[in-house]
N, C-alpha and C positions, 0 to 999 in steps of 0.2 A: 399530420403535422410533419414538417420538414425542418431540419436545423440548416441555416444558411452557413456554408463553409466559406465563402468569400463573395466579395462584392466587386464588379469591375470598376475600375476607375472611370469616372466620367459618364457613368451610365445613369438610367432612369433611378434605378434601386440607389445609387450614390447620392443623387439630390435629393431622394426621400430619407436621407440620413440612416438607411438600413445598414447593419453591421454584421460580421460573422458571429455567430452565437445567437442571433435572433432566429425565432422560430416562425416559418410562414404556416398559418392554421387553415386559411380558406381564401379562395378567389372567388368573388361574386356569389358568395354564401354556399359554396361547393369545398368540401373538405379536400385538402390535398393530402393524398396518401403516400405518394411516391412521385418520382422524377416524371413519370408518364403524365399523371395528372397536371402537374405544373407546366409542361410543355404544351399541352392541350389547352388549358386554360388562360395562360399568359397571352395566347395569339390573339385575343379580343382587343377591341380599340378602348373600350370603357371598363375599367377595372376598380372593384373594391378589394383591397387586401386586408386581412385580417393577421395581424402580427402579434406575437408576444416577445417582448424585447428580453435581452439578457435579465434585465433587473426585475423581470416579472411583470412590467407594466403592459397593458394591451393597448394596440393601436389600431385604428381604422384608418386607411389610407386610400383616397380617391384619387383616380387620375385618368387621362385621356392620352392616348398615343397612337402611333400608326398600327394598322392590322399587321400582326406577324413581327412586330418590333421587339426584341428582347429586353426584359427588364435589367437584365446584367447580374443575376444572382446564379451562384454555383452551389449545387447540392451533391451529397454523396450519391453515386450511381448504384441502383438496387442489385442486390444479388440476384442472380436467376433462380427460378423455381427449379428444383432438381427433377430429373426425368425418373420416372417410376418403371420405365420400360426395361426390358431384357432383350432388346432387338438381336437378331441372329448375325447382323452385319454391323452391329455398332462400332464406329471408329475408334471410340475410346477404349474399348476391350481389346483392341488390336494394337495399342501403342507400346512402344518399349518401355522398361522401366528408367527411372532416373531423370526423366524431364521435368519442367516447371510444373507445380501443383494445379496451376489453371488449366492446363491442357487434359485434366483427366476428370475436369467438372463436366457432367451430364446434364446440359440445361434443356429444359422444356417449358418455354415461358412465353406466352401468347403476346406479352408486351415487347418482348425483344423481336417477335416476328413482324410485328407492326412497325417497331422503331428501325430494326436494321434488316429485315428481309430473311431472317434465319428460319428454317424449317421447323415446324413442330408437329407431332402426331394428333394433338387435341385429345389424346386418350387420359390425359390427367386433368382436364378442365372440370371445375366444380360448376354448380348450376348458378353461383355468384359470379364466376368468371365469365360465363357465357352471357348474363345480364349486362356485365360491365361492357363486354365487346360490342353488344347492341347498342346500349345507352351512348357509349362514347363513339361509336361508328369507327372502330378501329380497323379501318379498311385501307390497303388490301392486307391479308394475312396471306401466309406461305404454309402450306399443310402437306405433310408427308402422309399420302394415303397409302401407297404400296399395293392395295388390293381393296377392291369394294366387297368382295366375298369375306363377310366378318370372320368365319373361320380360318381362312388363309392368313388373313391379317393378324389376327390373334396370335397364330404360330410364328409369324414374322417378328411381332412386337415382343413376344414372350409373356404376354399377359392379355387378359380380357379387359374389355372397354366399351364405351358406347358405341353403337352402330355408326360408322363414319358417314354413311349416306344420309341418315336421318339427321346427323350433326349438321352437316353441310347443307342439307335443304334449310334447316331452320335458320342458319347464319346467312345463306345467299337470299332467303324470302325476306330478311330483315335489311337487306342493302349492303351486305358485307360481301365484297370481292376477295376470291379466293384464287391463288396461283398454287397448283397441285403438283406433286412429284411421284413418281414411282420409281422406287430404287429395283432395278431388275436382276433377279436370283434365278438362274436357269434352273428350271424342273419345279420351282414353286410358284412364282407368279407371273410366268410368261405363259404362251400359248393362249388357251381358251380362257384362262383367268385374266389375262391381259387384255384381251378382247373384250370380256365383259366389263372390267375395269374402265376401258377407255370410254365404251357405250354408256356406262352409268354415269359416268362424270360428265360426258357431253351433254346430257340430258339437263344438266344444271346451269349450262352456258344461257348467258353470259355472267351469271353470278360466279361460277367457277370459270375463270377467264382464260386460263392457260393450263396445259398440261405436259410436264416434261417426263421423258422415260430415260433414266440414266443407269448405266451398268454398275453393279455392286464393286465398291472399292474394297480391295483387300491389301493388307500388309503382310509381311513376312513373320508376324508375332501373333499368329491365329492359335496360341496354345490352349488346349482343353476347350476348344470352341466348335460348334458344329462345323460341319465339312460344306464348304460353299467355293465356288469358282466362278470366274467371269465368263462371259458369253464366249463360244466359239466362234469362228468366222461365219460357219453356216447358220448358227443361231442368231447371230447379229444381223446377218443379211435377211433372215425371217422376220425378225422384229421390225427392221426398217421397211420391208415390203408390208407388214401389217399397218405400220404407222401410215405409209403413203396412201394405202387404200382407204383408211379411215379419214386422212385428211382431204382426200378427193370428195368423199361424201359430205363431210362436214362443211367444205368450203362452198360446194353447190347449195347446201342446204341452209347455211347461217352466215356465210360471206367469211368465215376464219377457218383456218385449218385446225385450230384448237390444240392439237396434240403435236409433240416435236420431239425427235430424237436428239440425244445428247451427242455432241461432236465425237466423242470417244466411240459411240457405236459404229459411226460411219468409217472411223479408222480400223476398228476391229473387224468390220466387214469388208475394209479396203474398197469401199465405195465411194463415188465422187460426191462432195458435198453439194447440196441445194445452193442456189443463189441467195445473196442476201435478202432479197425482197420475199423470198419464200419464209423468213423467220418472222414476217410482219412487224410487230412492235419490239421485238426482242425482250419480251418479258421475262425471259427465265435465263438471261445472258450470264448473271452470276452463278448459274447452275451449269455452265458449260454448254449452252445450247445456242448456237450461232457465233461463237467466239471466234473461230477460224474464218468463217465468211466474212465477219466484219474485219477481220485481220487482212484479209485478201482485198476488200474494198479500200481500206486505208493504204494497204501497200501500194496499190495501183495510183492513188492519189500522191503518196510519197515520191514514187519514182517520176512522176511528171514534174515534180518541184526540185528534184535532186539536181545539183550541179557540182563541178569539180571542187574539190576541197583540198587543201593542203594539211593534211592530217596523218601522223604517223600510224603504222599498224597497231591494232588492238585487238581485244579479244571479248567476245559476248558469249553469254551461256543461255541455254534453254533447257527444259526437261525433254525426255525423249519422245512422248507422246505427240508434240507438235513440231518435232525436230525437221522433218522432211518440209513442212510448209514453211517454217521459220528460215531454213537453208535456200530455199529458192529465193526468197525474198532478199536475203542478205547477200547472197551471189549477185543479184540483180543491182542492188544499192552500191556494193563495192564497185560493179563496172561503171555505174552512172556516176560516181563521186571519185573514183580512182584509189579509194581507201581499202587497204587491206584490212578486212574484218575476219578475224579467225572465229568461227561460230564452233562452240563446243556442246554436244548434246550430252548433258551429265545424268548418268544413271542414279536413281535413288537407291544407294546402299542401307541409308539409315533406316528407312522403313521397310524396305525391301519389297517382296511380295510383287504386285502388279501396279504398283504405286509409280506413276510416270509423268505427273503434272509438274509445271516449273514452280508453282506456289508451295509445293511440299518439300521441295530441296531445302537441304541444311547446310551450316557450314562445314559439317564433316564431309558431306558429299562433294562440297566444292574443293575442299583440300584434298580428297583422294583423287579427284580427277584432273587437278590442275598444278600440283605443287611442282610436279617435274617438266612442266610446259614453259616455253618462252610465250608469256603473255603480251609481249610489246609495251606500248606506252601506257596503257590502262585497261582494267577489266570493268566491263558494263554488266550490271546486274539489274534485272526488272524489279521495280519496287515491290510486285506482288511477294517477293521472297522475304520481305521484312515484316516484323511485327509493327502493326499500324502505330504511327508517331513515333517509332523508336529505332535506334540503329542497330537492332538486333535480329540475327537469323532465327529461325524456328527452334534450333537447339542452344539459344543464348550466346552463340559466338556474335561478338561484335564486329563491325566493320573495320574498327581500327585492329583487332586480333587478326582478321582476315588479310588487311593490308600487310601487317608485320610478317605473317606467316608467308604470303605470296610474294612479298617485295614488290608491290606494285599498287599505284593508286587506284582505288575502287570507286566508281561511280554509279549512282542510282539513277535509273531512267524509267521514264513512263513505260507502263506495258502497252505499248503500241508501235507500229512503224513509225509514226511520228517521233515518240521517244528516242528511237535510234538515230534518226536523221538529227534531231535537236542536238544530241550527245556529240555527233560528229561535228556539227557546226560549231559547238561551244568549244571542243577540243582545239579545233581549227583557228578558232579567234584567239586562243591562249598562247598560240606560238607567235615569237618574235617576227 
C-alpha cells in the first residue's frame, strides 16, 4: 500500500479524481509495496486500480492508456536497505566528519541498482528478494563482485555471504542481465585472483554482460582502517596487459571484449587510452570506463563546429585526474574561438588522499584554489559537481555563496565538450 503524496494537474490520476492522502492498494490485482512496484505496474496499457480513499471508501478504477504513460501520482521515495558489509575500501568509512547525514548512509538495495544503476554486492539479499528480482525481471542489475574466490571476497566485504558465482548463475539463468565490477586492491584481488575472477565471470556471458576493473578509491581520512593503497604504475600496467589479453580471447570467442579497465588505470599506468569503439556499448560509462575516449570523440566534433566568438576571458575547472586531457581540448577550443579560457585543475583538499575526480570537488576546494585568482567574466562549473536537482556543492556550499565569495558569476555547464562550447556561445550572445 502506498499513500499518494500529490497528483499532477491535468494527469490521468487527476481526471480519476484521486487526491493526496488516498492510498493505492493494488494494480491489476498485484499489491503495490513500494515505488518500484508502482513504476513497473503502471507501465501497462490496461489498468485496474484498487484505491482506498482518505474517507475509507474503497474504489476500483479501470482505465486504458498508452503504454508507459504516467498516471501522474507522486509517492514517497523508499529508504534504501542498509548495507551489512564492512568493506575494506568502503568510501563511507573514509568520509570526514560534519557532512550531511545522507552521505553516511551505506545503501545495499537491489531496487536502487535496477532503478539507478547503483552497484550492490548482493551479499544481503534474502530468498524473497531473489524471487522478486526474477519474478519482476529487474534487469539489468549492477553487481560489485570484487572476487569470485569466496574467501577473498569475504575478506574484502568483511562478512560471509552466499557464493557470488552461484547467485549470479541463478540470476542469469532466469534472464537477469548483470553488469559487474571489481574494485582492485593491490595485493588482495589482483594477479591470479583477478585472472580467475575475469575467467569465471566471462563463463556467464551474455548474462553477465560486462565487467569493469576499477582501482580502489582512497581518501585522506582512513583512520583506524586497514592499510590499502592504489596501484603503482607497474601494477596498473600489469592489470591493463592482463585485461587486454583477456579481451582478445573473449572477442574472438564471443564477439565481445567483455572486461574493461577504468580510465583511471590507464592514467596510473601512463598508457594511451583505447579508441572509443573498443568500449563497445559503453555499458560502464558511469563507472569511469570509456569517459575519456568519449570525451575525445566529442571534442573532435566540437572543434569542427567551433567558430570565432566575441566572448570575454573566463575560467573553467576540472579535477586533477583528467586535467591533461581537458587542457588539450580547452587550448584547441580557445584557438578556434579566439576566447581566452583559463583552465584550473583543482586539487581535492576536502577528501585528500588519492581522490582526484571532478565530481568529488567541493566548494571548499574551489575557494581554496580560486579565491586569489582573476577569473575573468565568469566561472564555468561542470554539472557533475552539484547535488542532483539542487544548486549545492557536495559540502553544501551554494552557488550563490560561491558567487559571493569569488565575486564572479557562476555558470553550470553540461559535462562534455559540447557543454563548454554552448557556454561560450551563450555568453557571447549576452554581450551587447
